[in-house]
C-alpha positions as a Markdown table, in Angstrom:
| # | Residue | x | y | z |
|---|---|---|---|---|
| 1 | Unk | 0.0 | 0.0 | 0.0 |
| 2 | Unk | 3.1 | 2.2 | -0.2 |
| 3 | Unk | 2.0 | 3.7 | -3.5 |
| 4 | Unk | -1.0 | 5.6 | -2.2 |
| 5 | Unk | -0.1 | 5.8 | 1.5 |
| 6 | Unk | 0.5 | 9.5 | 1.5 |
| 7 | Unk | -2.6 | 10.1 | -0.5 |
| 8 | Unk | -4.8 | 8.1 | 1.9 |
| 9 | Unk | -3.2 | 9.8 | 4.9 |
| 10 | Unk | -3.8 | 13.2 | 3.4 |
| 11 | Unk | -7.4 | 12.4 | 2.8 |
| 12 | Unk | -7.9 | 11.0 | 6.3 |
| 13 | Unk | -6.4 | 14.2 | 7.8 |
| 14 | Unk | -9.0 | 16.4 | 6.0 |
| 15 | Unk | -11.5 | 15.3 | 8.7 |
| 16 | Unk | -11.0 | 17.7 | 11.6 |
| 17 | Unk | -11.1 | 14.9 | 14.2 |
| 18 | Unk | -8.3 | 13.1 | 12.4 |
| 19 | Unk | -6.2 | 16.1 | 11.4 |
| 20 | Unk | -3.4 | 15.3 | 13.8 |
| 21 | Unk | -3.1 | 11.6 | 13.0 |
| 22 | Unk | 0.6 | 10.9 | 12.2 |
| 23 | Unk | 0.8 | 7.1 | 12.3 |
| 24 | Unk | -1.6 | 4.4 | 11.3 |
| 25 | Unk | -1.5 | 0.7 | 12.1 |
| 26 | Unk | -2.7 | -0.4 | 8.6 |
| 27 | Unk | -4.1 | 0.7 | 5.3 |
| 28 | Unk | -5.9 | -1.9 | 3.3 |
| 29 | Unk | -7.2 | -1.5 | -0.2 |
| 30 | Unk | -10.8 | -2.7 | -0.6 |
| 31 | Unk | -13.0 | -3.3 | -3.6 |
| 32 | Unk | -14.4 | -0.5 | -5.8 |
| 33 | Unk | -15.1 | -0.4 | -9.5 |
| 34 | Unk | -14.7 | 3.4 | -10.0 |
| 35 | Unk | -13.3 | 4.7 | -6.7 |
| 36 | Unk | -10.3 | 4.1 | -4.4 |
| 37 | Unk | -11.5 | 2.6 | -1.2 |
| 38 | Unk | -9.3 | 1.9 | 1.9 |
| 39 | Unk | -9.8 | 0.6 | 5.4 |
| 40 | Unk | -7.5 | 2.6 | 7.7 |
| 41 | Unk | -6.9 | 1.5 | 11.3 |
| 42 | Unk | -5.1 | 3.5 | 14.0 |
| 43 | Unk | -5.3 | 3.8 | 17.7 |
| 44 | Unk | -8.3 | 1.5 | 18.1 |
| 45 | Unk | -10.2 | 3.3 | 15.4 |
| 46 | Unk | -11.2 | 1.8 | 12.1 |
| 47 | Unk | -12.6 | 3.9 | 9.2 |
| 48 | Unk | -13.3 | 3.6 | 5.5 |
| 49 | Unk | -11.7 | 6.3 | 3.3 |
| 50 | Unk | -13.3 | 6.7 | -0.1 |
| 51 | Unk | -11.4 | 8.7 | -2.7 |
| 52 | Unk | -13.4 | 9.3 | -5.9 |
| 53 | Unk | -12.3 | 8.0 | -9.2 |
| 54 | Unk | -11.3 | 10.4 | -12.0 |
| 55 | Unk | -14.3 | 11.4 | -14.2 |
| 56 | Unk | -17.0 | 10.3 | -11.8 |
| 57 | Unk | -18.0 | 14.0 | -11.3 |
| 58 | Unk | -19.4 | 13.8 | -14.8 |
| 59 | Unk | -22.3 | 11.7 | -13.6 |
| 60 | Unk | -22.4 | 11.6 | -9.8 |
| 61 | Unk | -23.7 | 14.5 | -7.6 |
| 62 | Unk | -21.6 | 14.2 | -4.5 |
| 63 | Unk | -23.8 | 16.5 | -2.5 |
| 64 | Unk | -26.8 | 14.3 | -3.1 |
| 65 | Unk | -24.7 | 11.2 | -2.2 |
| 66 | Unk | -23.7 | 12.8 | 1.1 |
| 67 | Unk | -27.3 | 13.6 | 2.0 |
| 68 | Unk | -28.5 | 10.2 | 1.1 |
| 69 | Unk | -25.7 | 8.3 | 2.8 |
| 70 | Unk | -26.5 | 10.2 | 6.1 |
| 71 | Unk | -30.2 | 9.4 | 5.7 |
| 72 | Unk | -29.4 | 5.7 | 5.1 |
| 73 | Unk | -27.3 | 5.7 | 8.3 |
| 74 | Unk | -30.3 | 7.2 | 10.2 |
| 75 | Unk | -32.4 | 4.4 | 8.7 |
| 76 | Unk | -30.1 | 1.9 | 10.4 |
| 77 | Unk | -28.9 | 0.2 | 7.2 |
| 78 | Unk | -25.6 | 2.0 | 6.5 |
| 79 | Unk | -22.5 | 3.0 | 8.5 |
| 80 | Unk | -22.2 | 6.4 | 10.0 |
| 81 | Unk | -20.7 | 9.1 | 7.8 |
| 82 | Unk | -17.9 | 10.6 | 9.8 |
| 83 | Unk | -16.8 | 13.3 | 7.3 |
| 84 | Unk | -17.5 | 14.2 | 3.7 |
| 85 | Unk | -16.3 | 16.9 | 1.3 |
| 86 | Unk | -18.9 | 16.8 | -1.5 |
| 87 | Unk | -17.0 | 19.3 | -3.6 |
| 88 | Unk | -14.2 | 16.8 | -4.0 |
| 89 | Unk | -16.1 | 13.5 | -3.4 |
| 90 | Unk | -14.0 | 12.5 | -0.3 |
| 91 | Unk | -16.0 | 10.5 | 2.2 |
| 92 | Unk | -15.0 | 8.8 | 5.4 |
| 93 | Unk | -17.3 | 6.4 | 7.2 |
| 94 | Unk | -17.2 | 4.1 | 10.2 |
| 95 | Unk | -16.1 | 0.5 | 9.6 |
| 96 | Unk | -18.7 | -2.2 | 10.2 |
| 97 | Unk | -16.9 | -5.0 | 12.2 |
| 98 | Unk | -17.1 | -8.7 | 11.6 |
| 99 | Unk | -18.8 | -8.6 | 8.2 |
| 100 | Unk | -18.4 | -10.5 | 4.9 |
| 101 | Unk | -18.5 | -8.4 | 1.8 |
| 102 | Unk | -21.0 | -10.1 | -0.4 |
| 103 | Unk | -20.4 | -11.6 | -3.9 |
| 104 | Unk | -22.7 | -13.4 | -6.3 |
| 105 | Unk | -21.3 | -16.7 | -5.1 |
| 106 | Unk | -22.0 | -15.8 | -1.4 |
| 107 | Unk | -25.5 | -14.7 | -2.2 |
| 108 | Unk | -26.1 | -18.1 | -3.9 |
| 109 | Unk | -24.4 | -20.2 | -1.3 |
| 110 | Unk | -24.6 | -18.4 | 2.1 |
| 111 | Unk | -27.7 | -19.7 | 3.9 |
| 112 | Unk | -30.4 | -17.0 | 4.3 |
| 113 | Unk | -28.5 | -14.3 | 2.4 |
| 114 | Unk | -31.4 | -13.4 | 0.0 |
| 115 | Unk | -33.8 | -13.1 | 3.0 |
| 116 | Unk | -31.4 | -10.9 | 5.0 |
| 117 | Unk | -31.0 | -8.6 | 1.9 |
| 118 | Unk | -34.7 | -8.5 | 1.5 |
| 119 | Unk | -35.1 | -7.5 | 5.2 |
| 120 | Unk | -32.4 | -4.8 | 4.8 |
| 121 | Unk | -34.1 | -3.3 | 1.7 |
| 122 | Unk | -37.5 | -3.3 | 3.4 |
| 123 | Unk | -36.0 | -1.5 | 6.4 |
| 124 | Unk | -34.5 | 1.2 | 4.1 |
| 125 | Unk | -37.6 | 1.6 | 1.9 |
| 126 | Unk | -39.9 | 1.7 | 4.9 |
| 127 | Unk | -37.7 | 4.1 | 7.0 |
| 128 | Unk | -39.6 | 7.3 | 6.1 |
| 129 | Unk | -36.4 | 9.0 | 5.1 |
| 130 | Unk | -36.4 | 11.2 | 2.0 |
| 131 | Unk | -33.5 | 11.0 | -0.4 |
| 132 | Unk | -32.5 | 13.8 | -2.7 |
| 133 | Unk | -32.7 | 13.0 | -6.4 |
| 134 | Unk | -35.5 | 11.2 | -8.2 |
| 135 | Unk | -34.2 | 8.1 | -10.0 |
| 136 | Unk | -36.0 | 8.4 | -13.4 |
| 137 | Unk | -35.1 | 5.2 | -15.3 |
| 138 | Unk | -35.8 | 6.4 | -18.9 |
| 139 | Unk | -34.5 | 9.9 | -18.3 |
| 140 | Unk | -31.3 | 8.3 | -17.1 |
| 141 | Unk | -31.1 | 6.2 | -20.2 |
| 142 | Unk | -31.4 | 9.4 | -22.3 |
| 143 | Unk | -28.8 | 11.2 | -20.1 |
| 144 | Unk | -26.3 | 8.4 | -20.5 |
| 145 | Unk | -26.8 | 8.4 | -24.2 |
| 146 | Unk | -26.0 | 12.1 | -24.2 |
| 147 | Unk | -22.8 | 11.5 | -22.3 |
| 148 | Unk | -21.8 | 8.7 | -24.7 |
| 149 | Unk | -22.5 | 11.0 | -27.6 |
| 150 | Unk | -19.5 | 13.0 | -26.5 |
| 151 | Unk | -17.2 | 10.0 | -26.3 |
| 152 | Unk | -15.6 | 7.7 | -28.9 |
| 153 | Unk | -17.5 | 4.5 | -28.2 |
| 154 | Unk | -20.0 | 2.3 | -30.1 |
| 155 | Unk | -23.2 | 0.9 | -28.8 |
| 156 | Unk | -23.8 | -2.9 | -28.9 |
| 157 | Unk | -25.6 | -4.0 | -32.1 |
| 158 | Unk | -29.4 | -3.6 | -31.7 |
| 159 | Unk | -29.3 | -1.4 | -28.7 |
| 160 | Unk | -31.7 | 1.2 | -30.0 |
| 161 | Unk | -34.1 | -1.6 | -31.1 |
| 162 | Unk | -34.2 | -2.9 | -27.6 |
| 163 | Unk | -34.8 | 0.6 | -26.2 |
| 164 | Unk | -37.7 | 0.9 | -28.7 |
| 165 | Unk | -39.1 | -2.5 | -27.6 |
| 166 | Unk | -39.1 | -1.2 | -24.0 |
| 167 | Unk | -41.7 | 1.4 | -24.9 |
| 168 | Unk | -44.6 | -0.8 | -23.6 |
| 169 | Unk | -42.7 | -1.3 | -20.4 |
| 170 | Unk | -42.3 | 2.5 | -20.0 |
| 171 | Unk | -46.0 | 3.0 | -20.7 |
| 172 | Unk | -47.0 | 0.3 | -18.1 |
| 173 | Unk | -44.8 | 1.8 | -15.4 |
| 174 | Unk | -46.0 | 5.3 | -16.2 |
| 175 | Unk | -49.6 | 4.3 | -15.9 |
| 176 | Unk | -49.2 | 2.3 | -12.7 |
| 177 | Unk | -49.6 | 3.9 | -9.3 |
| 178 | Unk | -46.1 | 3.2 | -8.2 |
| 179 | Unk | -44.8 | 4.0 | -4.7 |
| 180 | Unk | -41.7 | 6.1 | -4.1 |
| 181 | Unk | -39.2 | 5.3 | -1.4 |
| 182 | Unk | -35.5 | 6.0 | -0.6 |
| 183 | Unk | -33.7 | 3.5 | -2.8 |
| 184 | Unk | -30.1 | 2.4 | -3.3 |
| 185 | Unk | -30.6 | 2.1 | -7.0 |
| 186 | Unk | -27.3 | 0.3 | -7.6 |
| 187 | Unk | -27.5 | -2.8 | -5.4 |
| 188 | Unk | -24.3 | -4.6 | -6.5 |
| 189 | Unk | -23.6 | -7.7 | -4.3 |
| 190 | Unk | -20.4 | -6.0 | -3.0 |
| 191 | Unk | -22.5 | -3.1 | -1.6 |
| 192 | Unk | -24.0 | -5.6 | 0.9 |
| 193 | Unk | -22.1 | -6.4 | 4.1 |
| 194 | Unk | -23.3 | -9.5 | 5.9 |
| 195 | Unk | -22.7 | -10.5 | 9.6 |
| 196 | Unk | -24.8 | -13.6 | 9.4 |
| 197 | Unk | -27.7 | -12.0 | 11.2 |
| 198 | Unk | -28.4 | -8.9 | 9.2 |
| 199 | Unk | -27.0 | -6.9 | 6.3 |
| 200 | Unk | -25.6 | -3.4 | 5.9 |
| 201 | Unk | -25.7 | -1.5 | 2.6 |
| 202 | Unk | -23.0 | 0.9 | 1.4 |
| 203 | Unk | -22.2 | 3.2 | -1.5 |
| 204 | Unk | -25.0 | 5.7 | -2.2 |
| 205 | Unk | -23.6 | 7.3 | -5.4 |
| 206 | Unk | -26.7 | 6.4 | -7.5 |
| 207 | Unk | -29.3 | 6.5 | -4.8 |
| 208 | Unk | -32.6 | 8.4 | -5.0 |
| 209 | Unk | -36.3 | 8.2 | -4.6 |
| 210 | Unk | -37.5 | 5.3 | -6.8 |
| 211 | Unk | -40.0 | 2.5 | -7.0 |
| 212 | Unk | -38.6 | 0.3 | -4.3 |
| 213 | Unk | -38.9 | -2.9 | -6.4 |
| 214 | Unk | -36.1 | -1.5 | -8.6 |
| 215 | Unk | -33.7 | -2.4 | -5.8 |
| 216 | Unk | -35.2 | -5.9 | -5.4 |
| 217 | Unk | -35.1 | -6.7 | -9.2 |
| 218 | Unk | -31.6 | -5.2 | -9.7 |
| 219 | Unk | -30.2 | -7.2 | -6.7 |
| 220 | Unk | -31.6 | -10.4 | -8.1 |
| 221 | Unk | -29.8 | -9.8 | -11.4 |
| 222 | Unk | -26.5 | -8.8 | -9.7 |
| 223 | Unk | -26.6 | -11.9 | -7.4 |
| 224 | Unk | -27.7 | -14.3 | -10.2 |
| 225 | Unk | -30.5 | -15.6 | -8.0 |
| 226 | Unk | -32.6 | -18.5 | -9.1 |
| 227 | Unk | -36.4 | -18.8 | -8.8 |
| 228 | Unk | -36.3 | -20.2 | -5.3 |
| 229 | Unk | -33.9 | -17.5 | -4.1 |
| 230 | Unk | -36.0 | -14.8 | -5.8 |
| 231 | Unk | -39.0 | -16.1 | -3.9 |
| 232 | Unk | -36.9 | -16.1 | -0.6 |
| 233 | Unk | -35.9 | -12.5 | -1.3 |
| 234 | Unk | -39.4 | -11.3 | -2.2 |
| 235 | Unk | -41.2 | -13.1 | 0.7 |
| 236 | Unk | -38.7 | -11.7 | 3.2 |
| 237 | Unk | -39.1 | -8.2 | 1.7 |
| 238 | Unk | -42.9 | -8.2 | 1.8 |
| 239 | Unk | -43.3 | -10.5 | 4.8 |
| 240 | Unk | -45.8 | -12.4 | 2.6 |
| 241 | Unk | -46.3 | -13.8 | -0.9 |
| 242 | Unk | -46.0 | -11.0 | -3.5 |
| 243 | Unk | -48.9 | -10.2 | -5.9 |
| 244 | Unk | -48.6 | -10.8 | -9.6 |
| 245 | Unk | -48.2 | -7.1 | -10.2 |
| 246 | Unk | -45.4 | -6.9 | -7.6 |
| 247 | Unk | -43.7 | -9.8 | -9.2 |
| 248 | Unk | -44.2 | -8.3 | -12.6 |
| 249 | Unk | -42.5 | -5.0 | -11.5 |
| 250 | Unk | -39.5 | -7.0 | -10.1 |
| 251 | Unk | -39.1 | -8.9 | -13.3 |
| 252 | Unk | -39.4 | -5.8 | -15.5 |
| 253 | Unk | -36.7 | -4.1 | -13.4 |
| 254 | Unk | -34.4 | -7.1 | -13.9 |
| 255 | Unk | -34.5 | -6.3 | -17.6 |
| 256 | Unk | -34.4 | -2.5 | -17.3 |
| 257 | Unk | -31.4 | -2.5 | -14.9 |
| 258 | Unk | -29.4 | -4.4 | -17.5 |
| 259 | Unk | -30.5 | -1.9 | -20.1 |
| 260 | Unk | -29.4 | 1.1 | -18.0 |
| 261 | Unk | -26.1 | -0.4 | -16.7 |
| 262 | Unk | -25.1 | -1.4 | -20.3 |
| 263 | Unk | -24.8 | 2.3 | -21.0 |
| 264 | Unk | -23.0 | 2.9 | -17.7 |
| 265 | Unk | -20.5 | 0.2 | -18.6 |
| 266 | Unk | -19.9 | 1.8 | -22.0 |
| 267 | Unk | -19.2 | 5.1 | -20.3 |
| 268 | Unk | -16.6 | 3.4 | -18.1 |
| 269 | Unk | -15.2 | 1.7 | -21.2 |
| 270 | Unk | -14.9 | 5.0 | -23.0 |
| 271 | Unk | -13.2 | 6.6 | -20.0 |
| 272 | Unk | -10.6 | 3.7 | -20.0 |
| 273 | Unk | -11.5 | 2.7 | -16.5 |
| 274 | Unk | -9.0 | 0.0 | -15.7 |
| 275 | Unk | -11.1 | -1.7 | -13.0 |
| 276 | Unk | -12.3 | -4.4 | -15.4 |
| 277 | Unk | -13.2 | -5.1 | -19.0 |
| 278 | Unk | -16.2 | -2.8 | -19.3 |
| 279 | Unk | -16.9 | -3.6 | -22.9 |
| 280 | Unk | -17.4 | -7.3 | -21.9 |
| 281 | Unk | -19.5 | -6.1 | -18.9 |
| 282 | Unk | -21.7 | -4.0 | -21.1 |
| 283 | Unk | -22.3 | -6.5 | -23.9 |
| 284 | Unk | -23.0 | -9.3 | -21.4 |
| 285 | Unk | -25.6 | -7.2 | -19.6 |
| 286 | Unk | -27.2 | -6.2 | -23.0 |
| 287 | Unk | -27.4 | -9.9 | -24.1 |
| 288 | Unk | -29.1 | -10.8 | -20.8 |
| 289 | Unk | -31.6 | -7.9 | -21.1 |
| 290 | Unk | -32.5 | -9.0 | -24.6 |
| 291 | Unk | -33.0 | -12.6 | -23.5 |
| 292 | Unk | -35.3 | -11.7 | -20.7 |
| 293 | Unk | -37.4 | -9.3 | -22.8 |
| 294 | Unk | -37.7 | -11.9 | -25.5 |
| 295 | Unk | -38.9 | -14.6 | -23.0 |
| 296 | Unk | -42.6 | -15.3 | -23.7 |
| 297 | Unk | -43.4 | -14.8 | -20.0 |
| 298 | Unk | -42.1 | -11.2 | -20.1 |
| 299 | Unk | -45.3 | -9.9 | -21.8 |
| 300 | Unk | -47.4 | -11.5 | -19.0 |
| 301 | Unk | -45.4 | -9.6 | -16.4 |
| 302 | Unk | -46.0 | -6.3 | -18.2 |
| 303 | Unk | -49.7 | -7.2 | -18.4 |
| 304 | Unk | -49.8 | -7.9 | -14.7 |
| 305 | Unk | -48.4 | -4.5 | -13.9 |
| 306 | Unk | -50.9 | -2.9 | -16.3 |
| 307 | Unk | -53.7 | -4.7 | -14.5 |
| 308 | Unk | -52.5 | -3.7 | -11.1 |
């Protein structure tokens, strides 16, 4: 960790309560697709220092993120925000002890994981907190397309055809009386921290007020859950068997999140983000979206949402 040690220490010292820290016991690089994230331990204190990735200011409002992260902490599902500087994107949060950072494999194999995630999402969505920013799916698709228009990158073959085929979905959602709740909106597996009894949720960069079933459907996709695990997730979330319309919304969002994150992946690819192969990421998500939308059952889910 010698390469970024000075950078991490300088970031830590921006917090007034840590301004005089001279020595630390350890600095550990953690995961993060677009940011630099470190666990820093010193004098019995453990914190997470998040340094934003270059270019993220183009599509992330750090003031909104700061507000929403603090609201999520009040809701009891996210660690305390110790210090944030929205103008630069620096954020320092309390470390959650004795947790496992989730992965798709852990969600599929760790007993009760889908149910614990469902409980955590229900706690967030039912908290009564109000997030800044309204997560508008189709407006975000348009916005990402505008960003991509300024960059040297191609869209996967047939992308606009799939966007056009999503028009009935857009209409069904627009006509439904959908609830709004504070939502994570980017529920990657790695944003869930599990202690075996409950889950914490981190990383509020894309959060906003949204149909809460977006989070449920998106998590199902990210975790690669099967039908039985989807049922476990949904029944824990609702505390009952979901209705056909609720299931329909969840399945619709499974397709739509892949549509949206395809574009996000292409932006990362255009920005030469070295975290992973974002062209492969985008094209894989696009193929999965097409397959789900072309499944004969998909139209039935749309119809169930229309019926209400």
